[in-house]
N, C-alpha and C positions, 0 to 999 in steps of 0.2 A: 513061812517056813514053821515046825515045828523044831522046838530049840532040843538041843540035845538033850539024854538021860545020865552021860556018861563022861562030863567033863569036872576035870578036877579043879582045885583053884589056882594050882598050878600051869596048866594047861592052858587058863582062861588066862594068866596072867602072860603068859609066852605069846597067846594070842594078839594080845592087848600091847606086846611092842611091836609089831607093823603100823602101831594108830598114834605113836611116841610116846606112849607109857615108858617107865623105867622103875622099879623098884625103889625106893625114898626110903622104904624102915619096914623093920617086923618087929610087932610085939605079939608075943604067944605064938598063937595057930593064924594070925593079921597078918595080911602084906598090905603095906599102904604104897601108891602106885603114882605117878606125877608124870603131866606130859604138858608142855608149856606150846602148843601148840591150838591155835583159836582162843590164845589166852590161857590159864593155868587152871587144871582141873585135878581135882584128886578124889582118888576110889579107892574105898577099902575092899582086900579080897580075901575070904575064910580062905585055909587051906586044908578044905573038907576034899573029902576024898570019895565019893564026887559031891558035886555042888547041887541043893535041892533048886528045883526047879523054878522054885518062885524066888530062892537069892539071886540066883542067873538070870530073869528076867528081870529084876530090880536094876541090878548093876549093869546090865546091856541098856536098860532105859535112862539111866543116870546119863552113862557115854554117848547115848542117841543125841539125847538134848544138848550137852554140851557142842556135837558135832552139829545138830541143826539135820538129822537123817532121820531115818525110822528104824524102829528099831530091827522088822524086820532083815533091812537092806546091812545093816551092821551086824545080825546076825550073820546072813550069808559071808560076808567078807572073813569074818572070823573065823566060820567053819565047814569053810568047802569040804 
């Protein structure tokens, strides 16, 4: 699956709520999300509009590794 090119940081943070992530803090233009599912995991998302494709791919790769799934499967789940 090709990653979407028009995802904002806010859109990604909202989509990640389905995985159990909650915003724990914000510093400047960056949000810190945390989940306790499958162990505690933190991820930082910039509030850019839109996110760069490489940034989005890196964030999804980190989250996919935490949930032990493929990045493509995670992207399908978040961006149907």
